[in-house]
C-alpha positions in Angstrom: 2.1 5.3 24.3 -1.0 4.8 22.3 -0.9 2.8 18.9 -0.8 3.8 15.7 -4.2 4.7 14.0 -4.9 2.3 10.5 -4.1 6.2 8.8 -1.0 6.3 10.4 -0.2 3.0 9.4 -0.6 3.6 5.5 1.0 7.1 5.8 4.2 5.7 6.0 7.4 7.4 4.0 7.3 4.3 1.5 3.9 4.5 0.8 4.3 8.2 0.4 7.0 7.6 -2.1 4.9 5.5 -3.7 1.9 7.9 -4.5 4.5 10.6 -5.8 5.0 8.5 -8.5 0.9 9.7 -9.9 1.6 13.2 -10.0 5.2 12.1 -11.8 2.9 9.9 -14.2 0.8 12.6 -15.0 3.6 15.4 -15.6 5.3 12.5 -17.7 2.3 12.3 -19.8 2.4 16.1 -20.4 5.9 16.6 -21.5 5.2 13.2 -24.0 2.2 15.2 -26.0 4.3 18.4 -25.8 7.3 17.0 -26.8 9.2 18.0 -24.1 11.7 15.4 -24.3 14.4 15.9 -22.1 11.8 17.1 -19.3 9.7 14.3 -19.6 13.7 11.4 -19.7 14.5 13.7 -15.9 10.5 13.5 -14.4 11.0 9.4 -16.0 14.6 9.3 -14.2 13.5 10.6 -10.8 10.1 8.8 -10.8 12.3 5.2 -11.5 14.6 6.6 -8.6 11.3 6.9 -5.9 10.2 3.3 -7.2 13.5 2.1 -5.8 13.8 4.2 -2.8 10.2 3.2 -1.6 11.4 -0.7 -1.8 14.7 -0.6 -0.2 13.0 1.9 2.6 9.9 -0.3 3.4 12.0 -3.0 3.7 15.2 -1.4 5.9 12.1 0.7 8.0 10.1 -2.5 8.6 7.2 -1.0 7.1 6.3 -3.2 4.0 2.7 -3.6 4.0 -0.2 -5.7 1.8 -1.3 -2.5 1.1 2.2 -1.2 -0.5 2.7 -4.5 -2.0 -0.2 -3.6 -4.2 0.1 0.1 -4.2 3.8 0.0 -6.1 2.7 -2.2 -8.8 -0.7 -0.2 -9.6 1.1 2.9 -9.8 4.0 1.5 -11.9 1.7 0.3 -14.5 -0.4 3.5 -14.7 3.1 5.0 -15.0 4.5 2.9 -17.6 1.6 1.7 -19.4 0.6 5.4 -19.8 3.7 6.5 -20.8 3.4 4.0 -23.5 0.3 4.6 -24.6 1.4 8.5 -24.9 4.1 7.2 -27.4 2.2 5.3 -29.5 1.5 8.4 -32.1 4.7 9.2 -31.6 6.5 7.1 -34.8 10.2 7.5 -34.1 9.5 5.9 -30.7 8.7 2.7 -32.9 6.2 1.5 -30.7 3.1 0.3 -32.3 -0.6 -0.4 -30.8 0.2 -4.6 -30.5 3.1 -4.1 -28.8 1.5 -2.0 -25.8 -1.5 -3.9 -26.1 0.8 -7.0 -24.7 2.3 -4.9 -22.0 -1.1 -3.6 -20.9 -2.9 -6.9 -21.6 0.1 -8.8 -19.1 0.0 -6.4 -16.7 -4.3 -5.9 -16.1 -4.2 -9.7 -16.1 -1.4 -10.1 -13.4 -2.9 -7.1 -11.5 -6.0 -8.6 -11.3 -4.6 -12.6 -10.4 -2.6 -10.8 -7.6 -6.0 -9.1 -6.3 -7.5 -12.9 -6.4 -4.5 -14.7 -4.7 -4.1 -11.6 -2.2 -7.7 -11.9 -0.9 -7.4 -15.5 -0.4 -4.1 -14.8 1.9 -1.4 -15.5 -0.9 1.5 -13.1 -0.8 1.5 -13.0 -4.6 4.6 -10.0 -5.0 6.9 -9.7 -7.7 9.4 -12.0 -8.6 12.9 -11.7 -10.0 11.2 -12.5 -13.6 8.8 -9.6 -13.3 11.2 -7.2 -11.6 13.3 -7.9 -14.8 10.2 -6.8 -16.8 9.9 -3.3 -14.9 13.7 -2.9 -15.4 13.7 -3.6 -19.3 10.2 -1.5 -19.5 12.0 1.3 -17.6 15.1 0.8 -19.8 12.8 0.8 -22.9 11.1 4.5 -22.0 14.5 5.8 -21.3 16.2 4.5 -24.5 13.2 6.0 -26.1 13.1 9.4 -25.2 17.2 10.1 -25.3 16.2 8.7 -29.2 13.6 11.0 -29.4 15.8 14.1 -27.4 18.7 13.6 -29.6 16.7 13.6 -32.9 15.6 16.9 -32.1 19.0 18.4 -31.1 19.9 17.0 -34.5 22.5 14.7 -32.9 25.2 12.9 -35.2 23.5 10.3 -37.5 26.0 7.7 -36.2 25.2 7.8 -33.3 21.4 8.3 -33.4 21.9 5.1 -35.3 23.3 3.3 -32.7 20.4 4.7 -30.2 17.9 3.8 -32.6 19.3 -0.2 -33.2 19.5 -0.6 -29.0 15.6 1.0 -29.3 14.6 -1.4 -31.4 16.4 -4.5 -29.6 15.5 -3.2 -25.8 11.5 -3.3 -27.3 11.7 -6.6 -28.3 13.3 -8.5 -25.4 11.3 -6.4 -23.1 8.6 -7.9 -24.9 9.8 -11.5 -24.6 10.6 -10.3 -20.4 6.9 -9.5 -20.5 5.0 -12.3 -21.9 7.6 -14.8 -20.2 6.9 -13.1 -16.8 2.9 -13.0 -17.8 3.2 -16.6 -18.2 5.1 -17.3 -15.2 2.7 -15.6 -13.2 -0.3 -17.6 -14.4 1.8 -20.9 -13.8 2.3 -20.2 -10.3 -1.2 -19.2 -9.4 -2.8 -22.3 -10.9 -0.1 -24.3 -8.5 -1.1 -22.3 -5.2 -5.0 -22.0 -6.7 -4.8 -26.2 -6.5 
């Protein structure tokens, strides 16, 4: 039996699922730009499911790889960071430039650290706080998209008010998790570097 070529090793189902999030991200940006909130919500939920599925399948099929470990968080950052950027002009999203800068800045810093550590042979994958941060970022996007869709559909004021408070609360909890997880990664990198 012939050995798998390098191309075959990276063309795995988990990696293809990860790559599928790039066109889904572009479609989400188009939906946000055109205020197609329900379509954007459905698109983002599908993208989130592929994020869960690629990790699950990589472990289940024994197809964990350095490429997947690097590609998955990078594409997540494009999807989430790009969505936050596109939502800044939407007043009702309550996402301000400083909030998005905190999220994007943390992601760029940790991506750089991950690259440095992985180049030295140190595995620098996501830890539990990093995963919680990602879940919170996804929850913020889902609630914001639901809230924007409800506003467009003129849902009842009490329900919209409840979702608005949920949105505000989640945004600040997500920002706290973003900062704390970033600090944790920096400390981890300093300890490993020593």
